[in-house]
N, C-alpha and C positions, 0 to 999 in steps of 0.2 A: 541479661536483664532488660526489660522493655523500657523505652524512654517515655516519660509522661507526655500526654497529648500537647501540653503547652510547650514542651521542649521541641517537639516535632514541628509545631507551628512556627516557632522561632527560627528553626533551621530553614523552613520554607521561605520565610521573610529574608533570611540571609542570602538564600539562593537568588532571589529577585534582585537584591542589591549587587550581587556578584555579576549577574547577567548584564545589568545596566552599565557597570564599569567596563565589561568586555566589549559591549557594543559602542562605547564612546572612544574606543581606540586602544585600550589596554589589553593586549593579546597574551594570554598565558601560554606556557609551553603545553603541548598536547597532552602529555601524561599527567601533568598537574591538573589540567582541566578535567580530565577523565576521573581522577581520584576525587576531586571536589564534587563533581556531579553525582558520582556513585553514592556518596554519603547522603546527599540531599535526596536522591531518587529513592534510596532504600527507605527513608522515612516516609516518603509519599506512598510507597508500596504498602506499608502497614495500614495507613489511613484508607487508601483506595481499596485494598483487598477486603478489609473488614466491612466497608460500606457495601461492596459488591456482594459479599456473603450474606449480609443482612437483607439486601434487596432480593437476592435469589431465594431466600427462605420465605419471604413474604409474598412473592408474586409467582403465578404460574408462568410457564414458558410460553410466550406468545407465538402464534402462527403469523408469518408475514405474508404480504401480498405477492402473487405471482408476477412475472414479467408480462409486458404487453405482447401477447402472442401474435398480433396482427402486424408484423414487422413491415414497415413501408419499404418500397424499393427506392433507394436513395437517388438523388440527382447526381451526386458526386461519384465519379468512378475512381476508385482507389488504384494506385499503381500495382503492378504485378508483385507478388510475394509480400503484400501488406500484412502486418501482424497486429493482432489485438493482444496487447501485453498485460491486460488485467481483466480476467473473466473467471467464472467459477462453474463447476458442475455440481448440482445437488441431486443426489439419488441416482437410481431409485432407492428409496430408504430401505426397502426390503433387502437389497443387496449390499448397500453401503450405509449401515446404520449410523445415526448421529450420536454424538457424545451425550450422556445424561447430564453433563455439566454445561451444555450449550445455553446461550442466552436467547435463542430464537429457533423456531422450526420453519423451514421453507417448504413450499410445495415442490414436488419433484420437477427438476429442470435438468434432464439427463443428457447424455452424449448425443442422441439423435436430435434433440431440440437444439443443442449447441451447434451441430453441423449445419442444420437447416438455417439457423440465424446467420452464420458466417457466409453461407452460400448466397443469401439474399442481399447482404450488404457488401459483398465483394471482397471478403477477407480470406486469405489463403493459409495464414499461420496464426498460432495462438500460444499464449502463455497462460496456463491454468494455475490460478493461485488457490491453494487449499484454504478453505474457509475455517475459521476458528471452531465452528460447530462440529468439525470432525476430530478435534484434538490432534493427536499424533498419528492417526490412521490416514496415511497418504495414498491408499490404494485407488481411490476414485480418480486421482490425478495420474498415477503411473499406469493404470489400466488404459486410460484414454490416450496417453502418449504412445503406448505400445501398439495401438490401433491406428496411429496417425500417419504412418509412412514417413516419419521424420519431420512432420509439419508442426508438431506441438513440443513445447517445453513446459516445465512446471516449477512452481515454488512450493516448498514443503513446510510443514510445521515440525519443528525439531526441538528437543530438550535433552537433558542428561540421560533419559531412559533409552535413547537411541545409541547403539554402539557404533564404533568406527566402521565396522564391517557393514552395518546397515546404511551408514552414510555413503559408503562406496557403492552399495547397491542402488541407492537412490540416484547417485550421479550417473551410473550406468543406465538407469532407467529414464534419463532425460531431465532430472532435476538440476537446476542451476542456481538455486538460492533458497533461503528460508525466510520466513516472515515472522515479525513480532508486532503484536497489536498493543497500542498504548491508549486506545479509545475507551473512555470510561464506561459508556453504556454497553460495551462488548466485553467487559470484564476488567478493564483497567490495566495498570502497569504490570509487566512480567517481573519475575524474580530476576533482579539485575545481576546476581552472581551467576545464574544460569545463562543469562544473556552474554556476559563477558566470556564465559567458558565456550559457549557456542560460536561466538565470533572467531575465537582462536582456532577452533576445530574446522570450521568451514573455509577459513583462509587457505588451508592446505589443499582444498579442492578447487580453488579459484572461483568460489561462489561469491555472490553479493548478498546483502541483507536487505529485505524489503520491509519498510517501516510505515506503520499506519498511526497517524497522530491526529488529535484534535488541534486546530490552529492555535487555540489559546495556550497550549502547552509547548509550542515550538520555542518560545524564548527560554524556557527553563532547560530545554534539551540542547540548546545551541552548543555548549561546550562539549557535550557527549558526542554529538554528530561531528563536530570539528575534529575530534580525537579518534574517530574510528579508523582502523588500519586497513579496511577493505572497502570496495565500492558499496554505496548505499543508495537505495531508491525510495523516494518519498511518494506515497500514494496520494492520488486525488488532489494534486496541487496544494498539498498540505491542509486540505479541508478549510481553506481560508473562506471568509464570508464576503461575498461581493458587496453587500450593503456597507461594509466598513472601508471600502475604497482601496486603491492601489498603494496608498501610503501607510496602511495599517502595519503595525510592528511585526506580526507574524509573517506577513508577505515580504516585508523588507528583509527579514532574517533569511527567508527562503531564497530570495534573490542573491543575498550576500553569499550564502553557502554555495549556490550554483555558480556564481561568478568566480569565487576564489578557489574552491575545492574541486579538483577534477575527478574526485571519487564520488561526487554528488550527482545523482540523476533524479529527475522528477517526472511523474506520470501526468500527462494531460488527460485526465479522466475524472469522472464524477461531476460534471458541470451541474447536475441536478442537486448535488450536495453543496455547491458553492453559491448557486443562484438565489437571489431574493425575489425575482420577478416571475419565476416559473418557466414552463416550456414556451419557446424553444431555447431558453437558457442563454440568451445573447448577452446578458450582463456578466457571464463568466468569460466571455471571449477576450476582453482586455487583459485578464490575468494570464490566460494561455499565451497570448501574443507576447507579453512581456517576458515570460519564461523562455519562450522560443528565441526571442531576440537576445537574451542573456547567454544562452548556451545551446545553440541549435544542434550540436552533436551529442547532447545529453538529456534530451527530452523524448518521451515515448507516448504513444496514444493507447488508451484502453477503453473498452466499452463499460466495464464493470457489470456486464450481464451475469445473472438475472436481477441485478440491482437490489440486493438485500437491504432492508431497513431504510428505504428512502421515503420522504414525505410526498414527493411527486414522481410517479412512475413515468420514465421517459419511453419514447419509441426509439429503437436502435437505428432505424433509418434516419431519423432526425439527428441522432448523435454523429453518425458518419458524415452527414451534410454540414456539420460544424467545422470539419477539418479545413476546408479552404478559407473559412473565416479566421481560424486560428493561425493558419500559415498560408497567406495569399501567394507566396513564392513557391513555384513547383519544386524547386530544389529543396526547400524546407519540408515540403510534404513528403518527398522521397526519404529524407533523413528521419522524419518523425515516424513514418509507417514502415519503412523497410530497412534502411541502413543501420540506424541506431539499435533496433532490437536484434538485427542479425549479428551485430558485434557483441552486444552484452549477453545474449542468450546462446551464443555459439551455434547458430544455425549454419548449415552448409549453404553454399552459393546456389 
């Protein structure tokens, strides 16, 4: 039986009160926290998914802007075996067709463009994150890995339709984690029952889970994150907004998780999504510095090329030139670009 909308709203309000108590020092047992949050989140799923369905019916699928094809040669020279841990390959669509349920359509930005970009900015390794517009078709990622000579790893899209044998095949093909998207404009919350089952399945493969949140939702998901039994990686600095300052609640939650929970990793990526001032996105630098200072062994750098759904299109040469601003210490640069991704994604030496 469906819960009335008023009942769901009351549950959401109760969740806010719960999180406030959690952050003021009352720490629940991990399993209790997970059970509580699953009930709240399932209510949010009903509201969010219905809104998304209504929007999808009313609007055509938009075509997004291409990346800046005139990549600058950066001033910064990245260390040997540097890794871009968050990037995508789009197309060619004729070979790798997009899901009819996608929320956007990108121009082709294929493997040749991908290689050219990394050659220009001095990046040797990459982790290709399968975008939501491909659904559970992970071929664009595994095909690229197969041609990389061991230099690429991947993050897949996974749900109950993928068998254990297929999961094993993905692992053999270089996949080292799966991604769940919680961002409203990209479709909203996943089915949390599927999420829970998937976490248990990928734990057997020694994978981690890659999580994409809107900053405003981080407080609500704090107990769930704290309860995860496997490593988890939060995209784009949690999409916090620089205009709200370092003391904003979502960023403080992110720092708290990173400081306390050794399963928590954060990507220093997407400064164009964080910045309020625009290129060259220097107002995002203090957030990256704080994250690195909190857990220098659990932060990673990513370009987010070809930058889907951004308001200001960055130049990737400028993005790699932010690294010495994020991490002035050469040892921190080595950890950010080489050591941390090598360990998490199981690259060879």
